[in-house]
N, C-alpha and C positions, 0 to 999 in steps of 0.2 A: 418473551415472556414480563418482566422487567417494566416493558413500555405500559402494556396491560393494566397494568394490575394500580400503574400512575393513572394511568388515564381512568378508570375507580374507582381510586383513592379519590382525585380529584371532582369524579360526576358525581360522588357519595357526599360529599363533602359541600357539596352544590344544592344537591339536593336539601339536605339539613339544614344547610341557608334555610331559604328557601319556604319549607316548612314551618321552622321558625320564627322567621320573619312575619309566613302568613297567618300562623297562633298568635303570638304581638298583635298584627292589626284587629285579628277575631276579635281577643279580647279588648285590647283598648274597645274598639266599638262596641259589643259589651256591658261594655264598662257604661258607657254616655249612655247607652236607650236606658239603662240599670239608672242614672243619676238622671234621665231629666225625666224616667215615666216619679220619679218619686217627686219631683214638685208636683203632681199630676194627683187628682183623688184618688182617691182607696180605688173606689172601681171600674178606671182604666187600669188600675195600677193592674190591677186584679187578672183582668181582661189580655193588658199584657203579658202579665205574667202564664198565663192560662194556653196563649195561643202558639207559644211550640208546643205543646202538647197533641195541638187537633192536629198540626199534620204524621207524626207520627205513625195513629194510626187510622188510612183513610178510607173514606165512605164506600163498603162495597155500590154501584151499582144493581138494585135488586128487579131492574123494571127488565132490561138486557136477561135476564134468568128466563122470569115469565112468557118475556117472548119470544126465545132461543125452543123453551117447554112448550108452547104452545103455535109453533110451526110442525114441531114433531110430530104431536098428534093429528093438528091437521094432514099430515104429509099419509102417519096413520091410518085416520076416519076417511080420506079417501082409497088408498087400497084396498079398506074392510069394506068398501058402499061400488067402487067399482066392478069385485070379487064377485058382490054377492049382486047387479046388479047385469054381470054378464051370464049367472044361473036360469 
């Protein structure tokens, strides 16, 4: 039991170290991007600031929904027309 606890503690400490390291690298990278963007014109800085917000809200593909509805309606029309022609 003690071996299992020590392995879990080591594994958790390693994961914590990796997470802290990755967060530090990410924060450093973001700092560099902001520093680079501040040297750019104001419009480019605004675009760079808004760009991450665009990825939060995915754009749904409405064309696929319309195609699916059209297929369903076409099947219904074929069934209705087929039934009328047979009578």
